[in-house]
C-alpha positions in Angstrom: -22.7 -13.1 -10.6 -20.0 -10.4 -10.7 -17.7 -10.3 -13.7 -14.7 -8.0 -14.1 -13.7 -7.1 -17.7 -10.3 -5.5 -18.2 -10.7 -2.3 -20.3 -7.1 -1.4 -21.0 -6.7 -2.2 -24.7 -6.6 0.4 -27.6 -7.7 3.8 -26.3 -7.5 6.8 -28.6 -5.4 9.5 -26.9 -4.7 13.2 -27.6 -3.3 16.3 -25.9 -4.7 18.5 -28.5 -8.5 18.3 -28.2 -10.5 21.2 -26.7 -13.9 19.4 -26.3 -15.4 16.0 -25.8 -15.8 14.2 -29.2 -19.2 12.9 -30.2 -17.8 10.1 -32.4 -14.6 8.0 -32.2 -11.7 10.3 -33.2 -9.9 9.3 -36.4 -6.7 11.2 -35.9 -5.8 10.5 -32.3 -3.0 8.2 -31.3 -3.8 4.7 -30.0 -2.4 3.6 -26.6 -2.8 0.7 -24.3 -3.2 1.3 -20.6 -1.5 1.8 -18.2 -0.3 5.0 -19.9 1.3 8.3 -18.9 1.9 11.3 -21.2 4.9 12.4 -19.0 6.9 9.1 -19.2 9.7 11.0 -21.1 9.3 14.8 -20.5 8.7 14.2 -16.8 12.1 12.7 -16.4 14.5 14.8 -18.5 14.8 18.0 -16.5 13.8 21.6 -17.2 10.6 21.5 -15.1 8.8 21.8 -18.5 6.8 18.6 -18.6 3.3 18.8 -20.0 0.6 19.7 -17.4 -2.9 20.1 -18.7 -6.0 18.1 -19.9 -5.6 15.1 -22.1 -8.3 12.9 -23.5 -8.8 9.1 -23.8 -11.6 7.7 -25.9 -12.8 4.1 -26.5 -15.8 2.5 -28.1 -17.9 -0.1 -26.3 -20.7 -2.3 -27.8 -23.3 -3.5 -25.3 -23.2 -7.0 -26.9 -19.6 -7.3 -25.8 -20.6 -7.1 -22.2 -21.9 -10.0 -20.1 -25.6 -9.9 -19.1 -26.0 -7.9 -15.9 -28.2 -5.5 -14.1 -25.6 -2.8 -13.6 -22.3 -1.8 -15.1 -19.5 0.2 -13.3 -16.4 1.7 -14.8 -13.5 1.3 -12.4 -10.5 3.6 -12.7 -7.6 2.5 -10.5 -5.4 5.6 -11.1 -6.1 8.8 -13.1 -3.8 11.6 -12.3 -4.8 14.0 -10.9 -8.4 15.0 -11.7 -10.6 13.3 -14.2 -14.1 13.4 -15.8 -16.0 10.5 -17.3 -18.3 10.9 -20.2 -20.5 8.2 -21.8 -22.1 9.2 -25.1 -21.4 12.8 -24.5 -23.0 12.9 -21.0 -20.8 13.7 -18.0 -21.3 11.0 -15.4 -18.7 11.7 -12.8 -15.7 13.9 -11.8 -12.9 12.9 -9.3 -10.1 14.8 -7.7 -7.1 12.8 -6.5 -4.7 10.9 -8.8 -3.7 7.8 -6.8 -6.8 6.0 -5.6 -9.5 3.8 -7.0 -12.9 5.3 -8.0 -15.9 3.9 -9.9 -18.7 5.3 -12.1 -22.1 3.7 -12.5 -22.7 3.7 -16.2 -25.9 1.6 -16.3 -28.4 4.3 -17.3 -26.1 5.9 -19.9 -25.2 2.7 -21.8 -26.7 2.1 -25.2 -26.1 -0.5 -27.9 -23.2 1.6 -29.3 -21.2 3.7 -26.8 -18.3 6.1 -26.8 -16.5 6.4 -23.5 -14.3 9.5 -23.0 -12.2 10.2 -20.0 -10.7 13.7 -19.6 -7.6 13.6 -17.4 -6.0 16.8 -16.0 -2.7 17.2 -14.2 -2.5 20.9 -14.4 -1.8 23.2 -11.5 -4.6 24.3 -9.2 -5.2 25.4 -5.6 -7.3 22.6 -4.2 -6.1 19.1 -5.3 -3.0 17.6 -3.7 -0.1 17.4 -4.5 0.8 20.7 -6.1 4.3 21.3 -4.7 6.8 18.4 -4.2 10.1 17.0 -5.3 8.7 14.5 -7.7 7.0 14.6 -11.1 3.2 14.6 -11.2 2.8 12.2 -14.1 -0.5 12.7 -15.9 -2.5 9.8 -17.4 -4.6 6.7 -16.9 -1.6 5.0 -15.4 -3.3 2.0 -13.8 -5.9 -0.5 -14.9 -9.4 0.5 -16.1 -12.0 -2.2 -15.7 -15.7 -2.7 -16.2 -17.5 -4.4 -13.4 -20.8 -6.1 -14.2 -23.1 -6.9 -11.2 -26.5 -8.1 -10.2 -28.8 -5.3 -8.8 -28.2 -7.0 -5.5 -24.4 -6.6 -5.0 -21.7 -5.7 -2.6 -21.3 -1.9 -2.6 -19.2 -0.3 -5.4 -20.0 3.3 -4.7 -18.4 4.1 -1.3 -14.9 5.7 -1.8 -13.7 2.9 -4.1 -13.7 0.4 -1.2 -13.9 -3.3 -1.8 -17.2 -3.8 0.0 -15.7 -6.0 2.8 -14.0 -5.0 6.0 -12.1 -7.5 8.2 -11.0 -6.7 11.8 -9.2 -9.5 13.6 -8.6 -9.4 17.3 -6.2 -11.7 19.1 -7.5 -13.5 22.3 -4.7 -15.6 23.7 -4.0 -18.3 21.1 -7.2 -17.7 19.3 -8.6 -14.9 17.1 -12.1 -13.5 16.7 -12.5 -12.1 13.2 -15.2 -9.4 12.6 -16.2 -9.4 8.9 -18.5 -6.6 7.8 -19.9 -6.2 4.3 -21.7 -3.4 2.6 -24.7 -4.2 0.4 -26.7 -2.5 -2.3 -30.2 -3.6 -3.3 -30.4 -6.7 -1.1 -33.7 -8.6 -1.0 -35.6 -9.9 2.0 -35.0 -13.6 1.4 -31.3 -13.3 0.4 -28.6 -14.8 2.6 -24.9 -14.2 3.3 -22.4 -17.0 3.7 -19.3 -15.9 5.6 -16.2 -18.1 5.2 -12.7 -17.8 6.5 -10.0 -20.0 4.8 -6.5 -20.7 5.8 -3.5 -20.3 3.5 -4.1 -23.8 2.1 -7.7 -23.0 1.3 -9.2 -25.1 4.1 -12.3 -23.7 5.8 -11.3 -22.3 9.2 -14.7 -20.8 10.1 -18.0 -20.4 8.5 -21.4 -18.8 9.1 -24.7 -18.5 7.1 -27.1 -15.7 8.0 -29.8 -13.4 6.6 -28.6 -10.7 4.3 -29.8 -8.2 6.9 -26.9 -9.3 9.1 -24.0 -7.5 7.4 -21.6 -8.1 10.2 -20.4 -11.5 11.5 -17.8 -12.6 14.0 -16.0 -15.8 13.3 -13.5 -17.6 15.6 -10.1 -19.0 14.5 -8.7 -21.4 17.2 -4.9 -21.6 17.4 -4.6 -18.7 15.1 -1.5 -18.5 12.9 -0.1 -15.0 13.3 1.1 -12.7 10.5 4.6 -12.0 11.7 6.3 -9.7 9.2 9.0 -11.1 7.0 9.6 -14.0 9.4 6.2 -15.5 8.8 3.7 -13.5 6.6 0.8 -15.8 7.1 -2.5 -14.8 5.4 -6.0 -15.9 5.8 -8.9 -15.2 3.3 -12.3 -13.9 4.2 -15.0 -14.6 1.6 -18.6 -13.5 1.7 -21.2 -14.8 -0.8 -24.6 -13.2 -1.4 -27.2 -15.9 -2.2 -30.8 -16.2 -3.2 -31.6 -19.8 -2.6 -29.1 -21.9 -4.5 -28.1 -18.9 -6.8 -25.0 -16.9 -6.0 -25.6 -13.3 -6.8 -22.3 -11.8 -5.8 -19.1 -12.6 -3.9 -16.3 -10.6 -2.4 -13.1 -11.8 -0.7 -10.0 -10.3 0.8 -6.9 -11.6 2.4 -6.1 -10.6 5.9 -3.5 -11.3 8.7 -3.9 -11.6 12.4 -1.3 -9.7 14.4 -0.8 -7.2 17.2 1.6 -4.3 17.3 2.7 -1.6 19.6 4.7 1.6 18.8 6.6 2.1 22.0 8.4 5.4 22.5 11.2 3.6 24.4 11.4 0.2 22.9 10.4 0.9 19.3 8.1 -1.3 17.2 6.8 -4.5 18.8 5.0 -7.1 16.7 3.0 -9.9 18.3 4.7 -9.1 21.6 8.3 -9.3 20.2 10.7 -6.5 19.4 10.7 -6.1 15.6 12.9 -3.2 14.5 11.5 -1.4 11.5 14.5 -0.6 9.3 13.8 -0.1 5.7 13.2 2.3 2.8 10.8 4.7 1.1 9.6 3.9 -2.3 8.3 6.1 -5.2 6.3 4.1 -7.8 7.8 5.4 -11.0 10.6 4.2 -13.2 12.7 5.2 -16.2 10.7 5.4 -19.5 7.4 4.4 -17.9 6.6 7.1 -15.4 3.9 5.8 -13.1 2.5 3.4 -15.7 4.0 0.3 -14.2 3.3 -3.3 -15.0 3.0 -6.1 -12.4 6.5 -7.3 -13.2 7.8 -3.9 -12.3 6.2 -4.0 -8.9 7.5 -7.6 -8.3 11.0 -6.5 -9.3 10.9 -3.6 -6.8 9.7 -5.9 -4.0 12.4 -8.5 -4.8 15.1 -5.9 -4.6 13.8 -4.5 -1.3 13.6 -8.0 0.1 17.1 -8.8 -1.1 18.4 -5.8 0.9 16.7 -7.2 4.0 14.4 -4.3 4.8 11.5 -5.0 7.2 9.5 -1.8 6.4 8.5 0.4 3.5 7.2 3.9 3.6 5.0 4.1 0.5 5.5 7.8 -0.3 3.9 10.2 -1.0 0.4 8.9 -2.1 -1.6 5.8 -2.3 0.2 3.1 -4.2 -1.2 0.3 -6.5 -3.3 -2.3 -4.7 -1.0 -4.9 -6.3 2.0 -3.6 -4.4 0.1 -3.5 -1.1 -0.8 -7.2 -1.8 2.9 -7.9 -2.3 3.7 -6.2 1.0 1.2 -8.5 2.7 2.7 -11.6 1.1 6.3 -10.7 1.8 5.7 -9.5 5.3 6.6 -5.8 4.9 5.4 -3.4 7.6 4.0 -0.4 5.8 3.5 3.3 6.3 0.7 4.5 3.9 0.0 8.2 3.4 -1.9 10.8 1.3 -0.2 13.4 -0.8 -0.8 16.3 1.7 2.7 17.6 1.1 5.1 20.6 1.2 2.6 23.4 0.9 -0.7 23.7 2.8 -3.5 25.0 0.6 -6.4 26.6 2.4 -8.7 25.5 -0.5 -7.5 21.9 -0.3 -9.0 20.7 3.0 -11.9 18.8 1.4 -9.4 17.0 -0.9 -7.3 15.9 2.0 -10.4 14.5 3.7 -11.6 12.6 0.6 -8.1 11.2 -0.1 -7.8 10.1 3.5 -11.1 8.3 3.3 -10.2 6.6 0.1 -6.8 5.6 1.5 -8.2 4.0 4.6 -11.4 2.5 3.2 -9.6 0.9 0.2 -6.6 -0.4 2.3 -8.2 -1.3 5.6 -7.7 -5.0 5.2 -4.0 -5.0 4.5 -2.1 -6.4 7.6 1.1 -4.9 6.3 -0.1 -1.3 7.0 0.4 -0.1 10.6 0.2 3.7 10.3 -1.7 6.2 8.3 0.4 9.2 7.2 -1.3 12.6 7.6 1.2 14.8 5.8 4.8 15.2 4.6 7.0 18.3 5.2 3.8 20.4 5.3 5.7 23.2 7.1 8.3 23.5 4.4 7.5 27.2 3.9 7.4 28.1 7.6 5.8 27.3 10.9 2.3 25.9 11.1 -0.8 28.2 11.2 -4.3 27.6 12.7 -5.8 26.5 9.4 -3.0 23.9 8.9 -3.4 22.7 12.5 -7.2 22.4 12.1 -6.7 20.4 8.9 -4.4 18.0 10.7 -6.7 17.6 13.7 -9.6 16.8 11.3 -7.5 14.2 9.5 -6.2 12.7 12.7 -9.7 12.3 14.2 -11.0 11.0 10.8 -8.3 8.3 10.7 -9.0 7.2 14.2 -12.8 7.1 13.5 -12.4 5.1 10.3 -9.8 2.8 11.7 -9.3 2.5 15.5 -6.9 -0.4 15.0 -4.0 1.7 13.6 -2.1 4.8 14.5 -1.3 8.1 12.8 2.0 9.7 11.9 3.5 12.8 10.2 6.8 13.3 8.4 8.3 16.6 9.6 10.7 18.6 7.5 14.1 18.9 9.3 13.7 22.6 9.9 10.4 22.2 11.8 10.7 23.2 15.4 10.1 20.2 17.6 7.8 22.4 19.8 5.5 23.3 16.9 2.0 22.3 18.1 1.4 20.2 15.0 4.1 17.8 16.1 1.9 16.9 19.0 -1.2 16.0 16.9 -0.5 12.4 15.6 0.3 9.2 17.5 3.9 9.0 16.2 6.3 11.4 14.6 9.2 10.9 12.1 11.6 13.5 10.7 13.2 14.0 7.3 16.8 14.7 8.2 19.6 15.2 5.7 22.5 16.3 8.0 25.6 15.4 6.0 24.0 16.2 2.6 21.8 19.4 2.8 24.0 21.0 5.4 25.6 20.0 8.7 27.4 16.7 8.9 26.6 13.1 9.4 27.5 13.2 13.1 24.5 15.5 13.9 21.8 12.9 13.2 22.0 10.8 16.3 22.4 13.6 18.8 19.4 15.5 17.3 17.2 12.4 17.8 18.5 11.9 21.3 17.6 15.5 22.1 14.0 15.0 20.8 13.7 11.8 22.7 14.9 13.4 25.9 12.5 16.3 25.6 9.5 14.3 24.4 10.0 10.8 25.9 6.3 9.8 25.4 6.3 10.6 21.6 7.5 7.8 19.4 10.2 9.3 17.1 11.6 7.9 13.9 13.4 9.0 10.7 11.1 9.1 7.7 13.8 10.3 5.2 17.5 10.4 5.1 19.9 10.0 2.2 22.2 11.6 -0.3 22.7 11.5 -4.0 25.1 9.4 -6.0 25.6 8.9 -9.7 28.5 7.3 -11.7 31.1 9.8 -10.3 34.0 8.6 -8.2 36.8 9.8 -5.9 39.2 8.5 -3.3 38.5 11.6 -1.2 34.7 11.7 -0.9 33.2 15.0 0.2 29.7 16.2 1.0 28.0 17.4 -2.1 30.2 15.6 -4.7 27.5 13.2 -5.9 30.0 10.3 -5.9 29.1 6.8 -5.1 31.9 6.8 -2.6 30.4 9.6 -0.5 27.0 8.1 -0.6 28.5 4.8 0.7 30.3 6.7 3.5 27.2 8.7 4.4 25.1 5.5 4.8 27.8 3.7 6.7 27.7 6.6 9.3 23.9 6.8 9.4 23.5 3.0 9.8 25.8 3.1 12.8 23.9 5.9 14.4 20.3 4.9 13.6 20.4 1.2 14.0 22.0 1.4 17.4 19.1 3.5 18.9 16.4 1.0 19.8 13.9 3.7 20.7 13.5 4.8 17.1 10.1 3.4 16.0 11.1 3.2 12.3 13.8 4.4 9.9 13.3 4.8 6.2 16.1 5.5 3.7 15.2 8.1 1.1 15.0 6.4 -1.4 15.1 2.8 -2.5 15.2 3.9 -6.2 16.1 7.0 -8.1 13.0 8.7 -9.2 11.6 11.4 -11.6 11.8 15.0 -10.4 11.7 17.1 -13.6 12.5 20.4 -11.7 15.9 19.0 -10.6 19.0 20.2 -12.3 21.9 18.6 -10.4 24.2 15.7 -10.3 24.9 15.7 -14.0 21.7 13.9 -15.0 18.8 16.3 -14.9 15.2 15.5 -14.1 15.8 12.9 -11.4 16.4 12.6 -7.7 19.4 10.3 -7.4 19.2 9.4 -3.7 18.2 5.9 -4.6 20.2 2.9 -3.4 19.3 1.5 -6.9 19.3 3.3 -10.2 16.1 4.6 -11.8 16.1 1.7 -14.4 16.7 -0.8 -11.5 19.8 -2.2 -13.4 22.5 -1.1 -10.9 22.7 -1.5 -7.2 24.9 1.2 -5.7 27.4 0.3 -3.1 25.2 1.8 -0.4 22.6 -0.9 -1.2 25.1 -3.5 0.0 25.8 -1.5 3.2 22.2 -2.1 4.2 22.2 -5.7 3.0 25.2 -6.3 5.3 23.2 -5.2 8.4 19.7 -6.4 7.4 19.9 -9.6 5.3 20.5 -13.1 6.6 21.5 -14.3 3.1 25.4 -14.7 3.2 27.2 -12.4 0.8 30.4 -10.3 0.3 30.6 -7.2 -1.9 33.7 -5.2 -3.0 32.8 -1.5 -3.3 34.0 0.8 -6.1 33.6 -1.6 -9.1 33.0 1.4 -11.4 36.0 3.2 -10.0 38.9 1.4 -11.7 41.5 4.1 -12.5 43.2 5.4 -9.4 46.1 7.8 -9.0 47.2 7.3 -5.3 50.0 4.9 -4.3 47.9 3.4 -1.5 44.2 3.1 -2.2 41.4 2.2 0.2 39.2 -0.8 -0.8 36.0 -1.2 1.2 34.2 -4.5 1.5 30.7 -5.1 2.9 29.6 -8.5 4.2 27.1 -9.9 6.8 29.6 -12.5 7.7 32.0 -12.0 10.6 35.3 -11.9 8.7 36.6 -11.0 5.3 39.9 -11.8 3.6 41.1 -9.7 0.6 43.4 -11.1 -2.1 45.3 -8.8 -4.5 46.6 -10.7 -7.6 46.3 -13.9 -5.5 48.2 -12.5 -2.5 46.3 -12.3 0.8 46.2 -9.0 2.7 44.9 -10.9 5.7 41.6 -11.3 7.4 39.6 -8.6 9.1 36.7 -8.8 11.6 34.0 -6.2 12.0 30.9 -6.1 14.1 29.8 -3.2 11.9 30.0 -5.3 8.7 32.2 -2.7 7.0 35.8 -3.8 6.2 38.6 -1.4 5.0 41.8 -2.6 3.3 44.8 -0.5 2.3 46.0 -1.8 -1.1 49.3 -1.0 -2.9 48.2 0.5 -6.2 50.6 -0.9 -8.9 49.7 -1.7 -12.4 46.4 -3.6 -12.8 45.3 -5.5 -9.8 42.6 -8.2 -9.5 40.9 -8.1 -6.2 39.0 -11.0 -4.7 37.1 -10.7 -1.4 36.4 -14.0 0.5 33.9 -14.4 3.3 32.9 -17.9 4.2 31.8 -19.6 1.0 31.1 -16.2 -0.7 33.4 -14.5 -3.2 33.4 -11.2 -5.1 35.8 -9.8 -7.6 36.9 -6.4 -8.8 39.8 -4.6 -10.7 41.7 -1.4 -10.0 44.4 0.2 -12.2 47.2 2.6 -11.4 47.1 5.8 -13.5 49.2 9.0 -13.4 46.5 11.5 -13.8 42.9 11.5 -12.5 40.4 10.2 -14.9 38.1 13.2 -15.6 35.3 10.8 -16.6 34.8 10.2 -12.9 34.4 13.9 -11.9 30.9 15.5 -11.7 29.9 17.6 -14.7 26.5 19.2 -14.5 24.5 18.6 -17.6 23.1 21.8 -19.0 24.2 23.7 -15.9 24.4 27.5 -16.2 27.9 27.1 -14.8 30.0 24.1 -13.8 32.7 24.1 -11.1 35.5 24.1 -13.6 34.1 27.2 -15.3 34.5 29.2 -12.2 37.6 31.3 -11.5 38.9 30.7 -8.0 42.1 32.7 -7.2 44.1 31.1 -4.4 43.2 32.8 -1.1 40.0 34.3 -2.3 36.4 33.2 -2.3 34.4 31.9 -5.3 31.1 30.2 -6.1 32.9 26.9 -5.2 33.1 27.9 -1.5 30.5 27.0 1.1 28.0 29.6 2.1 29.0 29.2 5.7 32.6 30.0 5.0 31.7 33.1 3.0 29.3 34.3 5.7 32.1 34.2 8.3 33.7 37.0 6.4 32.1 40.4 6.9 32.8 41.5 3.4 31.7 38.1 2.0 28.4 38.4 3.9 27.8 41.8 2.4 28.3 40.4 -1.1 25.8 37.5 -0.4 23.3 39.8 1.2 23.3 42.0 -1.9 22.8 38.9 -4.1 20.1 37.2 -2.1 18.0 40.2 -1.0 16.1 40.4 -4.4 14.8 36.9 -3.8 13.3 37.8 -0.5 9.6 38.4 -1.0 8.9 42.0 -0.3 12.5 42.3 0.8 11.8 42.0 4.6 9.3 39.2 5.4 12.0 36.7 6.1 11.2 34.4 3.2 13.2 33.3 0.1 11.4 31.7 -2.9 8.4 31.3 -0.6 10.4 29.5 2.2 10.7 30.9 5.7 14.3 31.7 6.3 14.4 30.6 9.9 17.5 29.5 11.8 17.2 25.9 10.8 16.8 26.8 7.1 19.9 29.1 7.2 21.9 26.3 8.9 20.9 23.8 6.2 21.8 26.2 3.4 25.1 27.0 5.0 26.5 23.6 4.1 26.1 24.1 0.3 28.7 25.6 -2.0 27.1 28.6 -3.7 27.2 27.0 -7.1 25.3 23.9 -5.8 22.9 26.1 -3.9 22.0 28.1 -7.0 21.5 24.8 -9.0 19.2 23.4 -6.3 17.1 26.6 -6.1 15.8 25.8 -9.6 13.5 23.2 -7.8 11.8 26.2 -6.0 11.5 28.1 -9.3 14.5 30.4 -8.7 16.8 30.6 -11.7 20.0 32.6 -12.5 21.6 33.6 -15.7 25.3 32.9 -16.5 26.0 36.6 -16.4 24.5 36.9 -12.9 26.5 34.1 -11.5 29.8 35.3 -13.1 29.1 38.8 -11.7 28.7 37.3 -8.2 31.8 35.2 -8.6 33.8 38.2 -9.7 32.8 40.1 -6.5 33.7 37.1 -4.4 37.1 36.8 -6.1 37.9 40.1 -4.6 37.1 39.0 -1.0 40.1 37.5 0.9 39.5 34.3 2.9 
């Protein structure tokens, strides 16, 4: 009978070995799994986190293992490539850092064994991802197990799959459930017992057949449907391999019975009912841990997403932990799952995209939460698609449909991607990553852009796969695009909610991102090494005001929230206080005096408050209360103003004579001046590859890219370009600023 032995404890680890050891190393450090060697340097900025080969070693005595015919080593996440050695012999190599894979160790095991795993997250040209706005944490960052099995067992060799595949079909009020298993070494007289159990463990259907019949169809009368967050009902399919009265092996999986349609006009339809998909994207890392998460971290993430009221999660940009997919099934989240085919198409990476797609689908086929397979993300970042990229997408699209005819495919397009690009026509559905109002343009551009796409391609389901803006603990009463304040982020999301949630044709919308996450190349916002677009901080300790804007629209749990709790000192005589609630009316009290009640169908309430002395604010909505404090000050509290950490230049270091341009001006304003344009052309031309191929830092400078860049101040643009590997010295920036200071506005 199968036994699974956790193999996480006390591995020797080093960055400094150059070869596989023959004996247990004496001077290596000891770590427990899950483990990442980039949990600190991958989150502190500078784009200098360690990328290379590191080694894990652990002794294993055969007598510690249960009696079995075969032994497999199961690795649930080793980023990004890894090799397994047992007693100095290389048994396997795997490319792809986010999926399960297994190694048959049976023939190599002796009485005393040394297992060594070499894990490599260094740059290469064939394993995805290689270019993206997040840290590629190295390590054995998920569980490692040993699986002991009989020679007759459910398959452990095929792309890390569980050996059981369940396909339910709804027929009126009943369901037919096809259960297929994959066997290795089955004998002639062995049998399979197929069982379906309901949530309470009662047998709903059962069948006993010869082991040669690896597929069975069982019927569930009056089936209980899996209906998202409203009713995430799960059944369990269990298959036992038997030889007479002896059970040789068993596999089981939970599954849900549901139907869904992605309609280009009506949006997402679940079990025949409209079910708007409004939610978030999620990266799996967190502060101080990197990707090496524990179960309680996953549960906390899911609790926060549920509290907000989301109905969908885009699990970006790679395969996530099976434990989290299980949580999505249990909590009723509708999921977009994808492979890390991202940002930069690599001609040598096609085989890797195919293997990662096979692993993603075969390992996750049984999860009812998953409705779409993501083929790629922002893959035309550096320019329009070419024939090799298109062929790669057609192969992946056909593969996904072949492996799983029950689900659809989707891509996440970068905002600058032309809607007429042929690759937009390949998948079943399309979503765009739009940042109008943050990376250029303004918030009002989002809805009309989507309306234009919908009008031109009415048969293609369109959604929004990413939108958001960054916020840290900076504050202002006059929020402006690019200021990184919590107030601007709240304003941005108020505007986007109103535009996106009132367009029913959008098949899904996903905020970028639920949580701040590690991006070591980033040098902006005053806290380097992170992307701060999260609705919740990297350590999960603080919910930004924008979190509550979504809770007001999506959650049924009554609440009221006063915004700006970290913005206490205010200089203006009349200050605006914003309140969010999912209740119809809110009353605000200032030092016990009511400012009256307000009603709002948009769930956002705005009060003008006399700013005198120190004021205690109390917001009341139904039975709910929330409190805050503001205080009148004469001068602006500089602790609230953005200061770039380790920046080459900060805004306050830049001379800006009145009536003349400086690095603090927007690129679009400078470009409107003929003289200003000449100054910029002279500065930017050295970054153009070859000087005339229309690219900057490897990115195609098309009309949409120029439009996006035009919304940045020059100082912000130069900081952001560090992500693309373009850096400037203080002297270069001061020289440019001096030239701009001579150009009249």
